[in-house]
Phi, psi and omega in degrees: 000132179229153175287137174281103186298338181292344176296336188252357186278079178237140179300136177071007176263154179243144180291137176269149177276144183299332179293345180285344185258148176294157180269090178288142185255172179293134175252116181300138178086002179245128171242142184224155172203157172215141181216177176256126169263009180057039179291333179268350181076014181230005175085005180286155175297130181222003177231140176225144179231132176242120185240132184251111189297326179248018186078165180218133166291141181211160176213149181226151168239126187245169178304151173259008172302138183283348173249124185231164178293154174298332177295316178298315180299317179302310183298317182291328181282345182284330180056026180270141176254352177223132184228171180251332184203154175234126177249129182238130173238150174252185177076325185228127184280345187050047178236136183060040180252002174060213183300324182297319180292319179293314181293333178298319179292324175301316180297313181295319180297317180296316181291315182293321179297321178295316182293320179290324176297319177296320178301315180299319182292336181263001181288169182299326180281341177061040182289155178256024181297133177258121178275118182269158183296330179280359173275000185245143172233166187227157171216139181225150176209143181144211185287134177275137173091350179279147179302134184287130185278062188299321184293318179298317181290315180302317182292340183267347185303316179302319179293322180297317179290319181299329184267009176300134181233142179261346178263121186236113171255182182302319183296321181289319175300322179297319178297315181295313181297327179290330186288343181260005182285153169241267178273003177303148175262347179206152177291159182236122185220148177209154183216139173221157175211153175223157177258127176237105186065239177260007186257146175261112177267122184250144175229116178246140179219143172232159180207159169227149179163138182208320178226174187052050185248123178204169180301169191060048185069196189198193172282079184214146171239139174218133181234125185240135185232138175222149177272357180286144178271097181232133183289162186296324181296318177293319178302317182297312182295320179292320181295317179300318179290324182294323184285339187304317182247020179232272181294334176264017177237023180234152175206139173252311185225002178083358180265132184255126187283168177269354192239005187301139183200124171240122183232146175236140185232132177250118180277356170068024184275326180260113181281125176263188181296151182287158178054049180297143175222171182297335182274352180296136183297329178294317179294321178297320179294318178296318182295322177298318178294321179297316179297321179296317179295316180297319179295321177302309181295318181299317179293325177298324178296316180294316179302326181264020178305147186303117179075006187291142175240339184227142177262131187236125176253127177251117179250123174249121183236159178054046177269165181283340177201160178295320181297321177295315179298317181295318180299316180291318181303312182284335174297322176285312186296329182268002180285118176301329180290320176295315185292324178286329175297318178296320178298323180274003179057040182251117180283057183277079187290346175300330178289331175292317176304314178302315182296322177296312184294323184285352179295338182087355179284146178284123184236136171267102187296335180286338177272341188294132173233133181235129177238142169244114191065228177264010186261121176284122184251333182212142175196159178056033176076017181203178177297144182291144178295336182265008184300132180228100184299321183296314180294323181292321177298324178293320178296323183294349177280349180294158178282338182235122184242138178241129173246126180242127177244115179259110184277337179051044181228004182180200185239005183264161184210159174208144181232130176232169189227136179211190180220176180279168173254121175243173179295336179298330178300317179296314182300316182297315185278335175290331182253015190304320186271357181277000000 
């Protein structure tokens, strides 16, 4: 097995070292593969298949955009809580593709179910399991409105199934994570584990996302796998809570995609205590690990924001409510003026003031305190007496910038993550379809 180097051949991108990535481990009951259907015309991997030998309990959180991909519609209409396989394609979003896009998934499902059923019959166990079309779910990412390349994908399915592997080392996870990228410059991977009795419970996650990133997910796909036996209802409730301060706490450009999807899959290999509930200490321990993994992946998406050079954390503290804090945080984070000031390394804190005010939240300006890094820039309704432009300009050269807004009006807080806007963002999106 080798990495398809064509996944990384992008102008102005730099190759990442394998040591920069976490060492994701093998997940029992999961087989994976990725190949090229030549959707990009350059031979890079653009299809990925995840196959669950014993089936998988699963749960998803999808975009709240009112226009969605045919893949999202397919998954939601299946009403399945346990599935056998997930097929992911890049280059094409299968959104606003009408009858052709919907029928394409029917075609792929029928073909893939037959090929997987044949695979099962030829396995060492020689099972007669029939893989049904509703045992399959889909994810798509890429250009909206383009005709879905069903024939190219269909013709590649036999090769995709033949190359399924059950042994996963870091290099193989890297290959799979790379195959779902679009404008990303690097794959995104994360790993957590917990000990339950004598058993090692593993959580592996991959994601893609770089632009069209905003709360209520983004142009992002994330797939999380665990060997723990957890039912779909518990997975769903934990996932919803996990995304609230992770995938729903990031923004690159304020645009929310039609294809967003975060899914978690349980291969059911490690049996936990019976009659699990949300109050069970094992589930609480698992959920903490899940939240940590999701935050890791979410931050990787922001760091890899289209054209991004700087990572920006917006902290709103002592707010009257979480919703108020969140509203102000994203009002600042989504401001092109704030983001371009950060790109230009200009401590123009007046733009932060603007972002706070345009949120629509009632603010007592005399209570307001604003810090950039550790530097107090504004308080008591005016510039801070200790303000030092020279020191602040030096801080703005850092790769990671923190803005803290202390409202001094309550006890709630919210933290979100974004990046700067550079000219590269324009270049990437102006040439996106080329």
